[in-house]
C-alpha positions as CSV (number, residue, x, y, z in Angstrom):
1,M,185.4,86.8,111.9
2,T,187.1,89.8,109.9
3,N,189.6,92.4,110.9
4,T,189.8,95.4,108.8
5,S,190.9,99.1,109.4
6,N,187.4,100.6,108.9
7,L,185.3,97.9,110.9
8,G,188.0,96.4,113.3
9,T,187.4,93.0,114.6
10,R,184.0,92.0,113.6
11,I,181.8,88.7,113.8
12,W,179.3,88.0,110.8
13,D,176.7,85.6,111.4
14,V,173.6,84.2,109.5
15,A,171.5,87.6,110.0
16,D,174.5,89.9,108.7
17,Y,175.2,87.7,105.4
18,V,171.7,86.2,104.4
19,I,169.4,88.7,103.5
20,P,165.7,87.5,102.9
21,P,165.8,87.6,98.7
22,Q,162.9,89.4,96.6
23,E,162.0,86.3,95.1
24,K,160.1,86.1,91.7
25,N,156.5,84.9,91.9
26,A,156.6,84.7,95.9
27,V,155.9,86.8,98.8
28,F,156.5,86.3,102.5
29,V,154.1,87.4,105.4
30,M,155.5,87.4,108.8
31,T,153.1,86.0,111.5
32,N,155.5,85.2,114.8
33,M,158.9,86.2,115.8
34,I,161.5,86.2,118.6
35,F,163.2,89.2,119.5
36,T,166.9,89.4,120.8
37,L,167.3,93.1,121.8
38,N,170.3,95.5,122.4
39,Q,172.9,92.9,120.8
40,S,176.4,94.3,120.5
41,Q,179.8,92.4,119.7
42,S,181.2,91.3,123.3
43,H,182.0,88.4,125.4
44,C,178.9,86.5,126.9
45,P,178.3,82.8,127.8
46,E,177.2,80.6,125.1
47,L,173.3,78.7,125.1
48,P,173.9,75.5,127.1
49,D,173.9,72.1,125.3
50,D,176.0,69.0,125.5
51,N,178.8,70.5,123.4
52,T,179.0,73.9,125.3
53,E,178.4,72.9,129.1
54,C,181.7,73.0,131.0
55,N,183.1,72.3,134.7
56,N,186.3,74.6,134.2
57,D,188.5,76.1,131.2
58,S,189.8,73.1,130.3
59,S,186.6,72.0,128.7
60,C,186.6,75.0,126.7
61,I,189.0,75.4,123.3
62,P,190.1,78.8,122.3
63,G,189.3,79.6,118.8
64,Y,186.7,76.8,118.3
65,V,183.5,77.1,116.4
66,S,180.9,74.2,116.1
67,T,178.3,74.1,113.5
68,H,175.5,75.3,115.7
69,S,177.6,77.9,118.0
70,N,176.8,81.5,118.3
71,G,180.3,82.7,118.2
72,I,184.0,81.9,118.8
73,Q,185.3,80.2,122.3
74,T,187.7,82.0,124.1
75,G,188.5,79.3,126.4
76,A,187.3,80.4,129.5
77,C,184.4,78.6,131.4
78,I,181.8,81.2,132.8
79,P,178.5,80.9,134.5
80,Y,175.4,81.0,132.4
81,N,173.2,81.1,135.5
82,S,172.9,80.2,139.0
83,S,173.2,76.3,138.3
84,I,175.1,75.8,134.9
85,K,178.2,77.0,133.3
86,T,179.1,77.3,129.7
87,C,181.9,78.1,127.4
88,E,182.6,82.1,126.9
89,I,182.3,83.2,123.2
90,F,183.0,86.1,121.3
91,A,179.9,87.2,119.7
92,W,176.8,89.4,119.2
93,C,175.6,89.2,123.1
94,P,173.4,88.4,124.5
95,V,172.8,85.3,122.1
96,E,169.4,84.3,120.9
97,D,167.6,81.7,122.6
98,D,164.8,80.7,120.2
99,Y,164.0,77.3,122.3
100,H,160.7,78.9,123.4
101,I,158.5,80.0,120.2
102,P,155.6,82.3,121.3
103,K,152.0,80.8,121.3
104,P,149.7,82.1,120.1
105,A,151.5,83.8,117.2
106,F,153.0,87.1,117.6
107,L,150.6,88.6,114.9
108,Q,147.5,86.7,114.9
109,E,145.7,89.7,113.2
110,A,147.6,88.5,110.0
111,E,144.7,86.3,109.0
112,N,143.1,89.3,107.9
113,F,145.8,90.6,105.5
114,T,145.0,90.9,101.9
115,I,147.3,90.1,98.8
116,L,146.8,91.9,95.4
117,V,148.1,89.2,92.9
118,K,149.1,90.4,89.4
119,N,149.4,88.0,86.7
120,N,150.2,88.4,82.8
121,I,150.2,85.4,80.3
122,W,151.4,85.2,76.8
123,Y,150.9,82.6,74.3
124,P,153.3,83.4,71.6
125,K,152.0,80.7,69.0
126,F,148.7,82.7,68.8
127,N,150.1,85.8,69.7
128,F,147.4,86.3,72.9
129,S,148.1,88.0,76.0
130,K,146.0,88.5,79.0
131,R,146.2,89.4,82.6
132,N,144.3,88.3,85.6
133,I,142.7,92.0,86.1
134,L,140.1,91.6,83.8
135,P,139.1,94.4,81.4
136,S,135.7,94.5,83.1
137,F,137.4,95.6,86.4
138,N,137.4,99.3,87.4
139,S,139.2,100.9,90.4
140,T,136.2,101.1,92.2
141,Y,135.6,97.2,92.1
142,L,139.2,96.3,92.7
143,K,139.0,98.3,96.3
144,N,136.2,96.6,97.3
145,C,136.3,93.1,96.1
146,I,137.7,90.3,98.1
147,Y,138.2,86.5,96.3
148,D,135.3,84.0,96.9
149,A,135.2,80.9,95.1
150,Q,131.6,81.3,94.9
151,T,130.4,84.8,95.0
152,D,133.5,86.5,93.3
153,P,135.9,83.9,91.4
154,F,138.1,86.3,89.5
155,C,139.0,89.2,92.2
156,P,142.7,89.2,92.3
157,I,142.5,90.3,95.9
158,F,143.1,87.5,98.6
159,R,142.6,87.4,102.3
160,L,145.4,85.3,103.6
161,G,143.2,83.5,105.9
162,K,141.0,82.4,103.4
163,I,143.8,81.1,101.1
164,V,145.0,79.0,104.5
165,E,141.6,77.8,104.7
166,A,140.9,76.8,101.1
167,A,143.8,74.6,101.4
168,G,142.3,72.5,104.3
169,Q,144.5,74.1,106.7
170,N,144.4,76.1,110.4
171,F,145.5,79.5,110.1
172,Q,146.2,80.2,113.7
173,E,148.3,76.6,113.9
174,M,150.2,77.6,111.0
175,A,151.1,81.2,112.0
176,V,152.8,79.7,115.0
177,E,155.9,78.2,113.2
178,G,154.9,79.1,109.5
179,G,154.8,77.3,106.2
180,V,154.5,77.4,102.4
181,M,151.4,78.0,100.7
182,G,150.6,77.6,96.7
183,L,148.5,79.8,94.9
184,Q,148.0,78.3,91.7
185,I,146.4,80.2,88.8
186,N,145.5,77.9,85.7
187,W,144.6,79.5,82.4
188,D,142.8,76.8,80.2
189,C,141.7,78.7,77.3
190,N,139.9,77.9,73.9
191,L,140.7,80.5,71.7
192,D,137.9,79.8,69.1
193,R,135.7,81.6,71.3
194,A,135.8,84.9,72.4
195,A,138.7,86.6,74.5
196,S,136.0,87.3,77.3
197,H,135.9,83.5,77.6
198,C,139.6,83.0,78.5
199,V,139.5,83.7,82.6
200,P,141.9,82.4,85.5
201,K,141.0,79.7,87.7
202,Y,142.3,79.9,91.3
203,S,143.4,77.0,93.7
204,F,145.2,76.8,96.8
205,R,147.4,73.9,98.3
206,R,150.1,73.6,101.0
207,L,153.4,73.0,99.8
208,D,155.5,72.2,102.5
209,N,155.3,68.7,104.4
210,K,152.9,69.1,107.4
211,D,153.4,65.5,109.0
212,S,153.0,64.6,112.7
213,A,156.3,62.1,112.0
214,N,158.2,65.3,110.6
215,T,158.8,67.4,113.9
216,V,162.4,68.6,113.1
217,S,162.5,72.2,112.2
218,P,158.7,72.4,110.8
219,G,157.4,75.4,109.1
220,Y,159.2,78.4,107.5
221,N,161.5,80.9,109.4
222,F,164.4,83.2,108.6
223,R,166.5,85.8,110.4
224,F,167.3,89.4,109.7
225,A,168.7,92.2,112.1
226,K,168.2,96.2,112.4
227,Y,171.5,98.1,113.1
228,Y,172.0,101.4,115.1
229,K,174.3,102.9,117.6
230,D,173.7,103.7,121.1
231,S,174.2,106.9,122.9
232,S,178.2,106.2,123.3
233,G,178.6,105.2,120.0
234,I,178.8,101.5,120.3
235,E,177.1,99.6,117.4
236,T,174.1,97.5,118.6
237,R,171.5,95.6,116.6
238,T,168.0,94.1,117.1
239,L,167.8,90.4,116.0
240,I,164.5,89.3,114.7
241,K,163.9,85.5,113.7
242,A,160.6,85.7,111.6
243,Y,158.3,82.7,111.2
244,G,155.5,83.3,108.7
245,I,153.7,82.1,105.4
246,R,155.3,82.3,102.1
247,L,153.2,82.4,99.4
248,D,154.6,80.8,96.0
249,I,152.4,82.1,92.8
250,I,152.1,78.9,90.2
251,V,151.0,79.4,87.1
252,F,150.1,76.9,84.5
253,G,147.6,76.5,81.8
254,K,147.1,75.6,77.9
255,A,145.4,77.3,74.9
256,G,144.3,75.9,71.8
257,K,142.7,76.9,68.5
258,F,141.4,74.7,65.5
259,D,143.6,74.2,62.2
260,V,142.8,72.3,59.4
261,I,146.2,70.9,58.8
262,P,146.7,69.3,62.2
263,T,142.9,68.2,61.9
264,M,143.6,66.4,58.4
265,I,146.9,64.6,59.8
266,N,145.2,63.4,62.9
267,I,142.4,61.9,60.6
268,G,145.0,60.1,58.4
269,S,147.1,59.0,61.5
270,G,143.6,57.5,62.9
271,L,143.0,55.6,59.4
272,A,146.2,54.2,59.3
273,L,146.1,53.0,62.9
274,F,142.8,51.0,62.1
275,G,144.6,49.3,59.2
276,V,147.8,48.4,61.6
277,A,145.3,47.2,64.4
278,T,143.8,44.6,62.0
279,V,147.1,43.1,61.0
280,L,148.1,43.2,64.8
281,C,144.8,41.7,65.7
282,D,145.1,38.7,63.2
283,I,148.4,37.9,64.4
284,V,147.5,37.5,67.9
285,V,144.3,35.5,67.2
286,L,146.0,33.3,64.4
287,Y,149.6,32.6,66.5
288,C,149.1,33.4,70.0
289,M,145.9,32.3,71.3
290,K,145.1,28.9,72.6
291,K,142.1,28.5,70.2
292,R,144.3,29.7,67.1
293,Y,143.5,26.5,65.0
294,Y,139.4,27.1,65.4
295,Y,139.9,30.5,64.5
296,R,142.1,29.5,61.5
297,E,139.4,27.1,60.3
298,K,137.0,30.0,60.6
299,K,139.2,32.7,59.0
300,Y,140.4,30.4,55.8
301,K,138.3,28.3,53.7
302,Y,140.2,25.3,52.2
303,V,139.0,23.8,48.7
304,E,140.6,21.3,46.5
305,D,142.0,21.7,43.2
306,Y,139.2,22.0,40.9
307,E,141.0,20.1,37.9
308,L,141.9,17.0,39.7
309,V,138.5,16.7,41.5
310,S,137.0,16.9,37.9
311,M,139.4,14.1,36.4
312,N,139.0,11.9,39.3
313,E,134.9,12.1,39.3
314,G,135.3,11.1,35.3
315,R,137.3,7.9,35.9
316,M,135.0,7.0,38.5
317,E,132.0,7.2,36.3
318,A,133.8,5.4,33.3
319,E,135.9,2.7,35.4
320,P,134.1,1.8,38.5
321,F,136.1,-0.2,41.1
322,P,136.0,-4.1,40.7
323,P,133.8,-5.8,43.1
324,L,135.1,-6.5,46.3
325,I,135.6,-10.0,47.1
326,L,135.3,-11.7,50.6
327,K,138.3,-14.2,51.0
328,Q,139.9,-15.8,53.9
329,D,143.1,-15.1,55.1
330,V,144.6,-18.5,55.4
331,Q,147.9,-16.9,56.9
332,S,145.6,-15.7,60.0
333,P,145.8,-18.0,63.2
334,Y,142.3,-16.7,63.7
335,H,141.0,-17.1,60.2
336,T,139.7,-13.7,60.2
337,Q,137.5,-12.5,57.1
338,T,138.9,-9.6,55.4
339,L,138.4,-7.5,52.5
340,Y,140.6,-8.0,49.8
341,R,141.1,-6.2,46.3
342,S,143.0,-7.6,43.3
343,C,145.7,-5.2,43.0
344,E,146.5,-6.8,39.4
345,E,142.8,-5.7,38.6
346,T,143.3,-2.4,40.0
347,L,146.5,-1.7,38.1
348,S,144.7,-2.3,34.9
349,S,142.1,0.1,35.3
350,W,144.0,3.1,37.6
351,S,147.1,4.9,36.9
352,S,149.6,4.5,39.5
353,S,149.0,8.0,41.1
354,F,145.7,6.7,42.4
355,L,146.7,3.4,43.5
356,P,145.5,2.1,46.9
357,Q,148.3,2.3,49.7
358,S,148.1,-1.5,49.9
359,C,149.1,-1.8,46.3
360,W,151.8,0.8,46.6
361,E,153.5,-1.9,49.1
362,K,153.3,-4.7,46.8
363,H,154.5,-3.0,43.7
């Protein structure tokens, strides 16, 4: 509430200070509405609810304003109708009653409304620009074409009902409480080809959540007012709560062109990756797998020292082992026969580095 010398005491509500913005890349089409005619700033009963119904003046607080109230309480309890009393308020009266939304939608014919979408793109890296009204179009074509995914996929004029239908929605149901639609324009261009091959591709989807579980404040709406003065000079307004379809234009895409330098870099990176992959595979197979010992035997071949083997073979040919003598072990309680080699004879014919283990233990 304000009080100035020019305007006097004045109530400002949502319809006064929230103006529907002129958004970038979006458009709103009204399909349904609730009118509240001949509102003027005066005193009237508030809409009945748990916080505004009363039995006497003591239930109303002068100057009180709740979150959802339409004005400022005066402290009086007055009849709303023949059976209900509510607190009196100072507001734009009569107050709006939006409990009952018109069904079917007030503007059912909005289904046949058409929208012309103009879109310009620019890829600065390639200094390439284009718009969705293609060079082959002329004024005669634009006056008669309507977008159709099969017969006319590049026409920039869209029928509102077809947009909603393409998104899998029912227009007449959506028109009652409104909704938000997305018109997507995809520019996927291969600039190695002629510019005529770079054309837009259109798709449609609903952006707001249409779910049977989400029944609180569904759809899309806002309020605006039209002001005038009556014959007695009193400022009056018509309040309109507008329901409708907001259409968001979403543009995305990519463009590419062949270049030698990135190609060589990618080839080099790929070759380097193959080398790293081999090392990583060896580490996993030889150290992490359960059968790593088997793989290690297959990957590596073990050989003996050539000089050592040759020397041993020469000595074996020159000085063969002494004959084995079968003797009886008298210390064994079972008189077990064992093979016995004379360590003294072995010492005389073999160097200490090649002695049998039994001789090492004795000597």
